[in-house]
N, C-alpha and C positions, 0 to 999 in steps of 0.2 A: 807086477812088481818093478820092473823097470820102468814104466812111465810115472810111477809116483814117486820114485826116488832119483829120477833123472837131474833135477835142478841140484840135488845136495851133492851127488856122487860127482857129476861136474865140477862143481866148485870145490871140492877137497882133493879129487883125482881126475884131474880131467883127460889125460893120456889113458889113463887105465881104464878109465869109463869108455872111452871110444873105441879101445882096443875090444872090449868086450861086445859093444854094440854092433861094430864089424862082424864079428863072430856071429851073432844072433841074425842072420839075414832075415830071419822074419817079422822083427821089429817093424813097425810102421812109423817111418821118418816124419809124417805129419803130426804124430803124437809127441816125437820129442823136439819138435820145432820152437815150441814156446820156451823151454829149458835151454835150450843151443843159443836162442836170443838173448836170454837172462845172463846166460853164461859170458855171452858176448860182451855185453854191458858191464861187466865185471872185472873184465880182464883187459890188460894194455900190452897183449903181445904183437910182435908182428904178425901179418895174417898167414905166414908160410908156418907159423906156428899155434897158430889158432886152431884148437880142436873142434870147435863148432863148424869151420870152415871144412876142414878135413872129413868129418862126418857129413856133412852136405856135398860135399865133392863125391862121397863113396857113394851117398844115396842118387845122385845124379848120374853117376858115371859107370858105378857096378849095380845098382840095384835096378837102374833105371827109371826113376821117379820121374814122373810126368805132374805131380800134384805142384800147381801153382806156388801155394804157400811154402813149399820147401824153394823152388827157385826163388821165389821171392824173398824168400829170408838172407840166402847167399847174396843174391845182390844188395839188399841192404846192408849186409856186414861190409861189402866190397865197398859200396859208396860212403858208408858214415865212417871208415877208418880214417883215423888221424893222417896227415900228411896228402903231398901232392900226387905218389903215384897213384895211379890208375889201371897200369898194365892189366892186374888181374882181372879187373872188370871189364875192362875192353876185351880181351881174352874170352871170357866167358860171353859176353852179348854176341862176339863174329862166330862162337863155336855152336851156340842156339839160334839160328836162322828163323827166318817164317816161317810157318806160323810159331812163335816161341811158347814155352807155357809159362813164362812170367808174364806179368800183367805189364804191359808195354808204358801204359800212363804211369803207372807205379814208380817204373825203371827211370821213368824220365825224370819225373818230379825229383826224386833221390839223386840225379845227376845235376839237377839245376841246384838244387838246394845245396849240396855239398862241392859245388862247382867242379864237377867232373865232365869238363868241357869237351873233350875227347870223345867220352862215351857219350853225351848228350847228342853232340854231332852225328854220332854213329846211330843213336836210334832215329833222331829226326831223317837222317837220309834213307835208312831201312824202311822208312814210310813214307817216302819219297816227298817230305817235306824239305825240299833243299833251300827255300827262301829263308824258312826258320834255321837250318842247320849252318847255313852262310852268315846269317845274322849272329848267331849265338857263336861263331868263330871269332867273326870281326869283333865283336862285344869284349872277346877277351885277348883280343891281339895276335890271335892265330891266324894270321893271313896266309901262309903255307896252305895250312888246313883247310880254309876257305875258298882257296884256288882249286884245291883237290876236288872239292864238293860242286864246285862250278860246273864243272866237265861231265857231272855225272848225268843229267836228262839227255844224253846220247839223241835221241827221238825227236826230242824238241827244240830246235835252234832259236826260238824266239826267248824261250824260258831259260837258256843258255846265257842270251846277250843279255838280260835282267840282271843275271847273278853276276855276270863279270864288271856290268857297270857298278854296280852296289859296292863291289870290291874296289873298283877302280875310284869311284867317290870317298872311300872312306881312305884308300892311299894317299889320292890328292890333298883332301882336308888337314891330314896330318903332316904332309910335307910342307903346306902353308902354315901349319901351326894354328890351323881354326879347328881343333879338333871337335868333334859335335857331340 
């Protein structure tokens, strides 16, 4: 009954619905995910007040859900939320290091699609794709972030040098007014 009525209940009484779901610990969060995503599409509330986020956080943190669909749903909501704020997405990514329960390629695509630069750089770096991380940061004029990443491959001085050279090239080209 919970699964069949999930969408309707979330639409009409989101807070109360999630309150009940939290008490029903035997519910399968993966079966509620479609309703949570549908609800998220229909509301325009801050992430802190979003009941889909509240339940997905509960499913991950309290129920210990390791199902990728649950994690991917939360990432999707964080990444697609309007505005430039990506602190919650970045905090989530940092709290779920390798091997993550979410689909890394999916998360990266969302970060790129919704211009979540810091989160995209974090994902590239976690995959040790430092060149892509630096390039993404530089493409969005995040020079400080690129410089932080350039120091990451500590065991590979040749790679570090290449990363720093790409940063220097970008900075020099901007100073000369010849933006590439």
